[in-house]
Each structure stands twice: as structure tokens, then as C-alpha cells.
Phi, psi and omega in degrees: 000139180300137178282117182238131178246144177243122183259129173273125182240150178274189185297333177266009181066030171275148183289127174262311181192160168267121189278155172233075186293155172278334175203139179226134173241128184233104190249098181272141182223152186262317184254010176204171183286134179281170183224166176214160176209132183228129178260120185242137168300153184306320186288352178261350186278143171222137179294347181276355180289116179246333182224155173231124180247134176252127186286352181241007179229151185281348186272153170243124181270137177251120184289123180248328187229140177228132184220129178267133183220157171230123183276182185296337180265005179087007179285126181261136180207165176246131176258117174250140183209167179173199181251160169283166190294349173304338180292348178306326182289344178290341182283350183239153180235165176281095177196129356290184186297144176273334188089212182236133174258114186226138173089345179265162178298143185301317182294329176293314183294314181296319178299322178291321178297315180296317178299325183289320190250350186293145173244347181289156182271069177223156178268164177243120182296146179294123181294149181257004178057045181267349180262153179299165179291168187208166168246114183231126172225081186301138184288134179300130177093346178290150178290148180297325179294315181298315180298315184295312180297316186293320179291316182292329179299325178301332181258012183055041179235176181209182175229162183217142169264105184277124180253124176261102185296319184296322183257001178051056181221155179233148177217144177269135176213153178258138184214168178217138179295165181281159171266110182248019179277170181296332184274001185295144182252014183264359182080014180282148175292140180286142176236123180232128174255125187210146173298322180295326180278352177060035176247013170218155178211162180053051179291144177229110189241134174227122174233116183220105180253021184297333182245018186284132174227147182230006185214124185234129169255119184238136178232150179210140177276122181228115177053041177085359179244152176262117177264142180232133176228152178236131175242119184249108180255018183294138171280168181302126177080001183278139178291139180291130175232099193265153173221145177253135179230129172246124185217164175253127177262113183273122177273132177300149177296149175061025177230132179268126177245138172276172176300324179296326177296315178298317182295322178297319179295322178296316180296320178298315180298318181296317179297320179296320179294319178297326180280307190276326184258324186241023184279351186070180178235131177214083187238134176229127177236141177200164179266134180280133178264115186299147173124322184280319179226159177257122180297138179070006171240299180279329178209158182202174176306135177089346180289147175267121185233170176260136179234129179238120178236091188300322180302329179257007181054044182253129170220112187215153175256117186219159178273148173280115187254350177205138175230123184243121180245144176227126171250125178216109186063233180267002183264144176223121177244147183226121177228156179209167182239143173234155178105248176059050175059041181288134175285125180273000000 
């Protein structure tokens, strides 16, 4: 098993101790903020622990909750848990209005939005303009984290708060997992998880398209006129499944919006509804069987992989959207989820 150390850090991210937990859960996520939970013997706990750093994982955990417990055998311990530092963006909101970002690469616009509203002491990496262009008109009052995750999910991308332990610094960056499918054109080695290959176990599969829609007609009354926009999310060869939405687009006070600004906001709202309300469910969770691939080398969070589940006649290329690790004593288990209403 890989040697992993967990460092307890104070509010200034100074080292307090290297921990020896009785149990650790490290839950990495692609389209939302990840979480962690660490069970510590009483003699290892300090009220000064504010952060937990893992020397083999990219996340930095921020302690939000502390709980004292005694188990059935009389063992006393402290449970510390919280979010990874991506949660920093939850502390800020879109105010005042940003307006609409249209025609620029998504990673450029999102980086600019984060730079505009962030209050945390972190830098923003220079975007490389690797994502397609977008129409973005972030809603006034929404949290910066919610806006960032929702827009990037449309492009199958995410963001990360990179922590440099040696220099005690953090930076925001936008990233996207690799394409590890058979059809990838990047020269990457293919990764396939299959019951036949015996590299997954205990699969839990849910496919529910009862509420799935892929085509939205949206209308909004603006200055006495009815504006209409259409968002078409159909995949190649897919039958149109339409939904109609009538909504009011609220313009922030003291901000002038053009008709194009309203239309951009309507398209953004429609895409979010198609994803969050009408995306259907396509979720697969399973435990990884060690030996076939090396985690964080051959595959990692956010990568697009092939999954074959013969009992359900399923063969699909999907992104890894959550990876859950548990260390307990000498045991280490790794399970992950793919799917989660990913836009294809």
C-alpha cells in the first residue's frame, strides 16, 4: 500500500504534527467540492488544527467540524471533518453584477470572474484558453463556487485550489481530466473498467431517463417584448425531447443590459435547467480492485474512461466524477463514481 502522510496544520498553515489516524476518509469530487473526515485518538488532537494536508493528494482540507466520541469499547476519539479548499469560493457572491461574458474562452471568463469577486488570499493561474467559448451572465447573489462549478460542468471541466506546502501558497486553476477512452486522439493509454477484466467489484448502477430533456425553448418578457431562445443539447442521432420554460430574467439595479445580455442569460438558465432538472440519471459506483491500473498514474479524478457492465449490457465512456478513499489500520479501499448527469 502506498505510504500516505497526513499533516495537521494551524491557521497559518504551520506544521503541528504528522497524524496517525485510526480511520481517514478522503472524498475527491469533480463537479462539486470534496470532503474529508479523520478519526484521531485523543492524544493526537489539538484545538489549533485548522487544516489537513496529504502529501500524496492535491487537496488541502479545511476543518469545519469537530466531534468528541466514545465508542462501545470505551475508546475515546475526536472526529475532525470538513471541505477541501475549493470551498473558499463559497465565501464570495456575485455582487455587484458582472454583466455577460460572451465570445471568450470559458476558462478565460471564469478566471476573470474569480479574480473579480474573490476575497481569499490566493492567486489565479493565467488561463490557457483551452476550453470552448461561452455565453455567461452569472446571476446576481449566487455564490462564486456555485457559478464556477456549474459553468465548468457544461464543458466537462473543473477547478482546483492548488496548495504548495513548501511555499505555503495557494492558487486557483481550471483543469480537465484526460481522455483515456479507445477513441482518444491524444495518444493516451486506454483504461477500461469491466466485470470481465475483474478490476471492479460491487457495482451499483442507476439509469433513469424518465425526466430527460435535450432541447429547450425558453421565453422571457423584457421591456414589453417577448424574447425567445433555443438551446439544443442533442447528441448525434438522438431524438429531440423538448421542454418549454417561461422565466423572468432579473436585471441588477444600476446596470445597463443589452438585448444580447438578456439572451445570454436566458441561454445560461436553459442549459442549467437541462442539466440539473432534466438531465436524467446515469450513475455508476463501484469499488476498484487493485492491481490492474495504478491510481493517479493510469487514471485519476476527472478522466474519461470506458466502463463495461455486461449484466446490463452497458458499455459507455464516462468521466470519473468522485473518488472515495478510506484508510483504516493497514487497509486501504478505493471506490469511485462515474456519470452523474454529465453533459456529453
